[in-house]
N, C-alpha and C positions, 0 to 999 in steps of 0.2 A: 496482658495477662488477666486482669480483672474482668474484661469483657467476655471471657469464656464462661463466666458464671451468670450471665444475664445482668439486667438492670439492678436487681436487688443485690446480687453478688458484688457488682461494681461499687455500689453505694456502701455496702458493708466493708469492702476493702478500703475505701476512702475513709470511712468512719474510724476503723482501727488504726490506720496509718496516722491519721490526724490526732486521735486520742493518745496514742503512744508517744507522739512527738511533744505533747504539751508539758509533761513533767520535766523533760530536758530543758524546755524554755524557762521554766521556773528556776531550776538549778542554775542555768546560765545567768539569769538576772541576779540571783542572790549570792553567788560565789564571789570571792575576792581574788581568786586565782585566775590569772590570764590564760594559762594552759587549759584549765578545766572549762572556763568560759568559752574559749574558742572551740573546744571539743563538743560542748553542748550545743553551740551555735550550728556547727556542721550537722550534728545529729538532728536537731530541730528542723533545719532547712531541708535536709534530705528527706526525712520522713514526711514532713508536711507537703513537700512538693509532689510526693507520690499520690496525693489526693487530686491534683489538678486534672490529670488524664481521665480518670474514671468519671469525674464530675462533668467535664466537658463532653465526654462520650454519652453520659446519661441524659443530659438536658434534651437533646434531639429525640430521644426515644420516648419521651412523655408528651411531646408536642406534635400536633398534626403536621404533615409534610409541608404544607403551604406556609407554615409559620415558623419553621425551624431556623431560618436565617435571622428572623427578627428576635426569636427567643435567645439564640446564641449571642447576638449583638447586645441585647438588653442585659443578659447575664454578665458578659464581659464588661460592659459599661458600669453596671452597678458594683461588681466586685472590685474593679479598679478605682472607681470614684470613692467608694467607702474605704477600701484598704489603703490606697495611696493618697487620695485627695483629702479625706476626712480624718484618717487615723493620726498622722503625725501632728497636725495642729491641735487635735483634741488632747493627745497625751503630752504635748508640750504645755498646753494650758493646765492640765492636771499637775504637771511638774511644777509650774509656777505657783499653783495654789498650795502645793505641799511644801514649798521651800521654807516658809516660816516654821514648820513643824520638824522637818527632816534636814534642813540645810543642804549640804553637798550631796546627800543621799536622796534628794527629792526626785531626781530623774530615775534613779534605781527603783524607787517606790512606784513611780508612774509606770515604768515598764513592768513592774510586778502586777499592777492593776491590769495592764494590757494582757499579760500572760494568763491571768486568772480569767479574764473575759474571753480569752481564746478557747475556752471550753464550750462556749455557747454554740459555735458552728457544729461541734461534735454532737451536741444534743439534737440539732436539726437533722444531721445526717442519720443519726440513730432512728429518729422518728420517721424519716423518709424511707429508710430501708425496711422498716416494719410495716409501713403503709402499703407498699407495693409487693404483691405476692408472686410476680412473674420473674 
C-alpha cells in the first residue's frame, strides 16, 4: 500500500506507523495490569511491524542497481545485529546498573529507557522522508 505513494510516501508511512506505536510501548512498560500490558504489546508489535515492508522496499530505490543486493544484506545485517544482538545485552546491563536504585523495578526502568530510545529511529525516518522529494 505504501509503495503506491513512492519512496517518500513509503518512508512517511513507516514514520507514522512507528511513531504511533511508541507511546503504546511506554504504556506497556509502565502499567501494572497484565491485560493492558498485553494489549499495548500487541498494538506496539503490530504498528511497528508495519514499518518493515516500506523500509525494505525503500532501500533498493536509493541504491544503484548493481549494489542493491549488498545494500539489502547490509541493512538486514545491521538491523538484526543491533536490534537482536546488541539490544538485549545492553538493556540487561542497564537493568543491572539500575538495580541498586529501583530494586525489582530495575528491569521495568531499563525497558522504559529502551522505549524512550525507540523514538530515535522515528527521527531518522522523518529526516529521510523530508530529504527525498520523489
